[in-house]
Structures are given as C-alpha cells and as structure tokens.
C-alpha positions in Angstrom: 119.0 166.3 -64.9 121.0 167.9 -68.0 123.5 166.5 -70.6 126.3 166.2 -69.0 124.3 164.4 -66.0 122.8 162.2 -68.4 126.7 161.0 -70.0 128.8 161.0 -66.8 125.8 157.9 -65.8 126.4 156.6 -68.8 129.9 156.4 -68.6 129.8 155.2 -65.0 127.1 152.3 -66.5 129.4 151.5 -69.3 132.7 151.1 -66.7 130.0 148.7 -64.5 129.2 146.7 -67.4 132.9 146.8 -68.2 133.8 145.8 -64.6 131.8 143.3 -64.1 132.7 141.6 -67.4 129.7 142.2 -69.7 130.1 143.2 -72.8 128.7 144.6 -75.6 125.9 144.2 -77.5 126.6 145.3 -81.1 123.0 145.5 -82.3 122.2 147.6 -79.2 124.9 150.0 -78.8 126.9 149.0 -76.2 126.8 147.0 -72.4 123.2 146.4 -71.1 123.6 145.5 -67.6 121.4 141.8 -66.2 118.3 142.6 -64.6 120.4 142.1 -61.1 122.6 144.4 -61.9 120.6 147.0 -63.5 118.6 146.7 -60.0 121.3 147.4 -57.8 122.3 150.5 -60.0 118.8 152.0 -59.6 118.3 151.5 -55.9 122.5 152.7 -55.6 120.3 155.7 -58.0 117.9 156.3 -55.5 119.8 156.3 -51.8 122.0 158.8 -53.9 118.9 160.6 -54.1 117.6 160.4 -51.1 121.2 160.9 -50.2 121.5 164.4 -51.7 117.9 165.6 -50.2 115.6 164.6 -52.7 117.6 166.3 -55.6 118.2 164.5 -58.5 120.8 163.9 -59.7 123.2 163.6 -56.8 126.5 164.8 -57.4 128.9 162.6 -58.3 130.9 163.3 -55.2 128.0 162.3 -53.4 127.8 159.4 -54.8 131.7 158.7 -54.3 130.7 159.2 -50.6 128.1 157.1 -50.2 130.1 154.2 -52.2 133.5 155.4 -49.8 130.7 155.2 -47.1 129.1 151.4 -48.5 133.3 149.8 -49.1 134.0 150.7 -45.2 130.8 149.6 -44.2 131.3 146.5 -45.8 134.2 145.8 -44.7 133.0 146.0 -40.7 129.8 143.6 -42.0 132.3 140.8 -42.9 134.4 141.4 -39.4 131.4 141.9 -37.4 128.7 140.6 -39.2 126.8 139.8 -36.0 126.2 143.7 -36.1 124.6 143.9 -39.6 125.0 146.1 -42.3 122.8 148.4 -42.2 124.3 149.6 -38.6 127.8 149.3 -40.4 126.3 151.7 -43.2 125.3 153.9 -40.6 128.4 154.3 -38.3 129.8 155.3 -41.6 127.7 157.7 -43.0 127.0 159.5 -39.7 129.7 158.6 -36.9 128.4 158.2 -33.0 129.7 161.5 -31.8 127.9 163.8 -35.2 124.9 162.9 -35.0 122.0 164.8 -32.3 121.0 162.2 -29.8 122.6 159.0 -29.0 121.4 156.0 -32.2 119.7 159.0 -34.1 119.9 159.0 -37.9 119.1 162.0 -40.0 116.1 161.2 -42.6 118.7 161.4 -45.8 121.0 159.2 -44.1 118.1 156.9 -43.3 116.2 157.3 -46.5 119.7 156.4 -48.0 120.8 153.6 -46.2 117.9 151.4 -46.7 118.1 150.6 -50.6 121.6 149.9 -50.2 121.0 147.4 -47.5 118.3 146.3 -50.3 120.5 145.9 -52.7 123.6 144.2 -50.6 120.8 141.2 -48.9 119.2 141.0 -53.0 122.6 140.6 -54.4 124.3 138.2 -51.7 128.2 139.0 -50.4 130.2 137.3 -53.1 127.7 139.3 -56.0 127.6 142.1 -53.4 131.3 142.7 -53.7 131.7 142.0 -56.9 129.1 144.8 -57.9 130.3 147.4 -54.9 134.2 146.9 -57.0 132.8 147.6 -60.3 130.8 150.5 -58.6 133.8 152.1 -57.0 136.2 152.1 -59.8 133.2 153.1 -61.7 132.1 156.3 -59.4 135.8 157.1 -59.1 136.8 157.3 -62.9 133.6 159.6 -62.9 135.1 161.8 -59.8 137.7 161.8 -61.7 136.8 163.4 -65.3 133.4 165.6 -64.1 134.5 169.1 -65.2 
C-alpha cells in the first residue's frame, strides 16, 4: 500500500463520516466512525480485497464497481425481499449469462459478497440504506479525485 492509497482511504472515511452526520472530534484530529459503521467499513474493505483477487488494496474503480452492485442489489432486494440480498448481489456481480455453469458464482465474487451480506444483516434495513448512501457518495468522490 502506498501513501496515495492511505490518503484515498482516509478521505473516503472522512467523507463517509460527514455523510453519516458524524462531527469532527477536534481533540482526535478528525471524525471517528462509530463501532458499527467502522465494522461495516472493515467488512467492505475485506470484500474489496476479495473481489480484487486478494490484492490489497483494491483499486478505487473496483470499490466503485462493488458499491454500484450493492446499490442495485439493495434496490432489487427491496422489490423482491423473498429472493434475499445475497442472491441479488450475485446477480449484479455476475449476471447469469456470464456464469460458466448455471448457478455457479466465481470464488472471488463469493468471497466478496459474503462480507457485504454480513454488513446488510448487521446494520438492518434503515441503517444499511443510510450506510450505503454514505459509502456511494464517498466512493464516487474518491473516483473523481483519484490520480
């Protein structure tokens, strides 16, 4: 990990904190995410690393691709909750026509999707939607400012 990756991640966390309504803690130098938001962030980073085939850190573009899939999967899940978020996420990450065999998902997608499902289950619907909007804004900002 080089310093630009460190700065991009710090900027994304600061942007997420701002979007989640967390104010700066002046005595600590910046906003700090609450435990549940921080745990969700760490699971998201794990998913990014897994999605990138174990390369740490994943590129900002790969993170943006995962977030796009998460948002679309959440929309599908809201419309068809009986299907399950994980199935919706698989459909966004690997459309059925791109799978080698029917109902088979590549390992990197499987390992990326499971932590994201844990985030959704852990935060529950309202907080997950809030976290997802904050994450989407933070990642989009990082994509626009990435070198």
